[in-house]
C-alpha positions, 0 to 999 in steps of 0.5 A, a space after each residue: 814395872 815393865 809389862 813383859 808383852 808390851 815392853 820395847 827397848 825404846 821405853 828406856 831412854 838409856 838404850 838404843 845408841 846406834 853407831 856410824 852413819 849407816 841405817 839398820 832396818 830389821 824385818 820381823 814376822 812369823 815363819 811364812 811372812 815373806 821376810 826373805 823375799 822382801 829383803 831380796 827386793 828391797 836390797 835391789 831397790 835400794 841398791 839401784 838408788 845408790 845405797 850401799 846395802 848389806 843383807 844379813 840374817 839371825 841367827 847367823 850372819 857371822 861364821 860362829 853365828 851360822 854354827 850356832 844356827 845349826 844347833 838351834 834350827 836343825 833336827 838331830 842336835 839332841 835336846 835343846 831346853 829353852 834356856 839354852 835355846 835363848 842363850 844360843 840365840 843371844 851369843 849368835 846375836 852378840 857376834 853378829 852385832 859386834 862383828 858384822 852389823 856395827 862395822 857396817 853401820 860405821 862404813 855407812 851401809 844400809 843393814 837389812 837384817 832377817 830377824 833381830 831382837 823381836 824374834 827372840 822376844 816372841 819365840 823364846 820370850 813368849 813362845 818358850 815362856 821365858 818372859 819377854 822382858 827377860 829375853 829383850 834384856 839379855 839381847 840388849 846386853 849381848 848387843 851393848 844396846 844396838 837397836 834397828 832404826 826401824 823395824 819392818 813387821 810383816 803382818 800375815 794371818 796366823 793360818 796363812 803364815 803357817 800354810 806358807 811355811 809348810 809349803 816350803 817343805 820339811 819344817 826346821 825345829 822351830 817351825 815344828 812347834 804347835 799352834 798355841 806357840 805360834 799364836 803367842 808369837 803373833 800376839 807379841 809381835 803385834 803388841 811390841 809394834 803397837 807399843 812403839 809405833 814410831 819404831 815400826 812399820 807394820 805392813 800387811 803381808 797378806 797382800 801380793 808380793 809386789 804390793 807388799 814390796 811397794 809398801 816396804 820400799 815406801 817405808 824404807 825410803 821415808 826413814 832413809 830420807 
C-alpha cells in the first residue's frame, strides 16, 4: 500500500502522460513563499529567451475556475466543509487542465502554474485530514493524469512564510488557518519532493528575491534544455 504522506504520482507507471510539445512547470510552497513573484520573474526571463510562456494559477485559470476560487478563498461564503472544499478544488483543476493547460501544451507553450496537485495534497489531504492519497487520486482522475514535467518547490521556514503572508494584509479563508495546519502543509510539501527528487526542484526560498530567481531560472533552463 502507498504511504499517504510520501506518495507521489510518479510512483505509478500508469500516470504522468503529458500531451503536446510544450512544457509544464508547477510552483508549490506555503503561503508567503514567493511563488507569484518568482513566476513573474521566470516568465519574463523565458520570454526574453524566445519561449512562448503561459502564466496561470490554481484555483482558477478559467472562467469557471475563478468563480470556484471565490467559493473556497473568500470569507462570507458560508460553511465549506473539508470534503466540499476538496471537490471544489478538484472541479477547478479539471476545468483548468482540460480547457487551458492541455491546449497550451499542444501549442508548444511553457506553462507556469501557481499551485497544482501538490497544494491539494498538502492543504486538503494533510491539513484538512482527508488523506494525501485520496486527494492525489481525485486530482489525477479530474485531470486525466496530467502532471507537471517538473515542480519548483519554494521552501521557506514555516514562521517566515506566515510572517510574509501576514504582511500582505487581510488573510483569505485558507490563510486564516492555525499553525498546526500550516505545519502539516510544510511537512507534506517536503515529503513529496523528497520521495520523487527527479520531478522536483527544491529552492531555498529564504534567500533574496534575486537569489531565488537565479536558482529557479537555472532549474527551469536545465529541464527545458
